[in-house]
C-alpha positions in Angstrom: 13.0 -7.3 8.0 15.5 -4.5 8.1 15.4 -1.9 5.3 17.3 1.2 6.1 15.9 3.2 3.1 12.4 2.3 4.2 13.1 3.4 7.8 14.5 6.7 6.5 11.5 7.2 4.2 9.2 6.5 7.2 10.6 9.6 9.0 9.6 11.8 6.0 6.2 12.9 5.0 4.3 12.5 1.7 4.0 16.2 0.8 7.8 16.7 1.0 8.4 13.5 -1.1 5.9 14.7 -3.7 7.6 18.1 -4.0 11.0 16.4 -4.4 9.8 14.0 -7.0 8.1 16.8 -8.9 11.4 18.7 -8.8 13.1 15.6 -10.2 10.7 15.6 -13.2 8.5 12.8 -11.9 5.0 14.2 -11.4 2.7 11.2 -11.6 3.5 9.8 -8.2 0.3 10.3 -6.0 -2.4 7.7 -5.7 -6.1 8.8 -5.8 -7.1 10.8 -2.8 -9.9 8.3 -1.9 -7.2 5.9 -0.7 -6.9 6.8 3.0 -5.6 5.2 6.2 -8.0 3.2 8.4 -6.3 4.6 11.4 -6.2 8.3 12.3 -2.6 9.6 11.7 -1.7 6.2 10.2 1.6 6.0 8.4 3.3 3.3 6.2 6.6 3.2 4.4 8.5 0.5 2.5 9.3 -1.3 -0.7 6.3 -2.3 -2.8 5.1 -5.8 -3.8 2.2 -5.6 -6.2 -0.9 -7.8 -6.7 -3.8 -7.5 -9.1 -7.0 -9.5 -9.5 -10.5 -9.5 -10.9 -14.1 -10.5 -10.3 -14.7 -14.1 -11.2 -18.1 -15.6 -10.2 -17.3 -19.0 -11.8 -15.2 -19.9 -8.8 -16.6 -21.5 -5.6 -16.1 -20.0 -2.2 -13.5 -22.7 -1.5 -11.6 -22.0 -4.7 -11.5 -18.3 -4.1 -10.4 -18.8 -0.5 -7.5 -21.1 -1.6 -6.4 -18.5 -4.1 -6.5 -15.8 -1.4 -4.5 -17.8 1.0 -2.0 -18.4 -1.8 -1.7 -14.6 -2.1 -1.1 -14.3 1.7 1.6 -17.0 1.5 3.4 -15.3 -1.4 3.6 -11.8 0.2 7.2 -11.1 1.1 8.2 -10.0 4.6 9.3 -6.4 4.8 7.2 -5.2 1.9 4.1 -3.0 1.4 1.5 -4.8 -0.6 -0.1 -2.6 -3.3 -3.3 -4.2 -4.7 -5.3 -3.3 -7.8 -8.4 -5.4 -7.4 -10.2 -3.9 -10.4 -13.4 -3.7 -8.5 -15.1 -1.5 -5.9 -17.7 -4.1 -5.0 -16.0 -6.0 -2.2 -13.4 -5.9 0.6 -9.9 -7.0 -0.3 -8.6 -7.1 3.3 -10.1 -8.3 6.6 -9.1 -9.1 10.2 -7.7 -12.6 9.6 -5.7 -11.6 6.6 -4.3 -8.6 8.3 -3.3 -10.7 11.3 -1.6 -13.2 8.9 0.3 -10.5 7.1 1.4 -8.8 10.3 2.7 -12.1 11.6 4.7 -12.6 8.4 6.4 -9.2 8.8 4.6 -7.4 5.9 4.7 -3.7 6.6 1.2 -2.9 5.5 -1.4 -2.9 2.7 -2.6 -0.4 0.2 -5.6 -1.2 -2.0 -7.5 0.7 -4.6 -10.7 -0.8 -3.2 -12.4 -1.9 0.0 -11.7 -3.5 3.4 -13.8 -4.9 6.2 -13.4 -5.8 9.9 -12.2 -2.2 10.4 -12.4 -2.1 14.2 -10.5 -5.4 14.5 -7.8 -4.3 12.0 -7.4 -1.1 14.0 -6.9 -3.2 17.2 -4.3 -5.3 15.4 -2.3 -2.2 14.5 -1.7 -3.4 10.9 -1.5 -0.4 8.6 -4.2 -0.5 5.9 -4.9 2.3 3.3 -8.1 1.8 1.3 -10.8 3.5 -0.6 -13.8 2.4 1.4 -15.2 -0.2 3.9 -17.8 -2.8 3.1 -19.0 -6.0 4.7 -18.9 -7.8 1.3 -16.1 -10.4 1.1 -14.2 -12.1 -1.8 -15.9 -15.5 -1.4 -17.0 -16.9 -4.8 -16.4 -13.4 -6.2 -12.7 -12.5 -6.7 -9.4 -14.1 -7.6 -5.8 -12.7 -7.8 -4.4 -12.9 -11.3 -0.8 -11.5 -11.0 1.9 -11.1 -8.4 4.8 -8.7 -8.7 3.7 -7.3 -12.1 3.2 -3.5 -12.6 -0.3 -2.2 -11.7 -1.9 1.1 -12.5 -3.8 3.0 -9.8 -5.3 6.3 -11.0 -2.5 7.9 -13.1 0.3 6.1 -11.4 2.0 2.9 -12.6 3.3 1.0 -9.5 6.0 -1.7 -9.8 7.4 -4.2 -7.4 10.5 -2.7 -5.9 9.2 0.9 -5.9 8.8 2.6 -2.5 5.6 3.8 -1.0 5.0 6.4 1.7 1.5 6.8 3.0 0.3 9.2 5.7 -2.5 11.6 6.5 -2.0 13.5 3.2 -2.2 10.4 1.0 0.0 7.9 -0.8 3.1 8.7 -2.8 5.0 6.2 -4.9 8.7 6.5 -5.6 10.1 4.6 -8.5 12.9 2.2 -7.5 15.5 3.9 -9.6 14.9 7.2 -8.0 14.4 6.0 -4.4 17.8 6.6 -2.8 18.2 10.1 -4.4 14.6 11.1 -3.6 14.8 10.0 0.0 18.1 11.9 0.5 16.7 15.0 -1.1 13.5 14.7 1.0 15.6 14.4 4.2 17.3 17.7 3.3 13.9 19.4 2.7 12.5 18.1 6.0 15.6 19.3 7.8 15.3 22.7 6.3 11.6 23.0 7.0 12.2 21.9 10.6 14.8 24.6 11.0 12.4 27.2 9.7 9.8 26.0 12.2 12.2 26.5 15.0 
């Protein structure tokens, strides 16, 4: 799905975006540093779609799988999923889910939590930023409880429609209302810095 602003943002880098947002008076924009790319030099940019969930051991494996596939089916093409699972016990992304999301045209996935099937996700080339890897899955353990509602990760409140830029330095979130101006200003900063390098 075409998104010119996301494409422009993807040509920037997170440190420059952070500096611009801070200059615009918006300081709480960086997700916790534990959230890193699975892929060396991995990058991801685009409009956010949020998900949150919770541990629920009253559900069967079948029930939790149905709810997870519901999440995958709801994810809009052209977005970056930002997930607050409210647990660091299990993986909230795996090979089959990454393949499904890539096929749908989802740009990538950012989670304040774990992932698994790391080598297979890397082979797929689907961008995932996460806090850790673990073999433990969601079966009979976890359910989503909201889609598109604001989530809090670290000190940052993330809303659907905000923009995310993730790279080797970390993940920065741009509020929707500031996105066009912030990207334009970042492009100017990047241009100036490139001129200085030359």
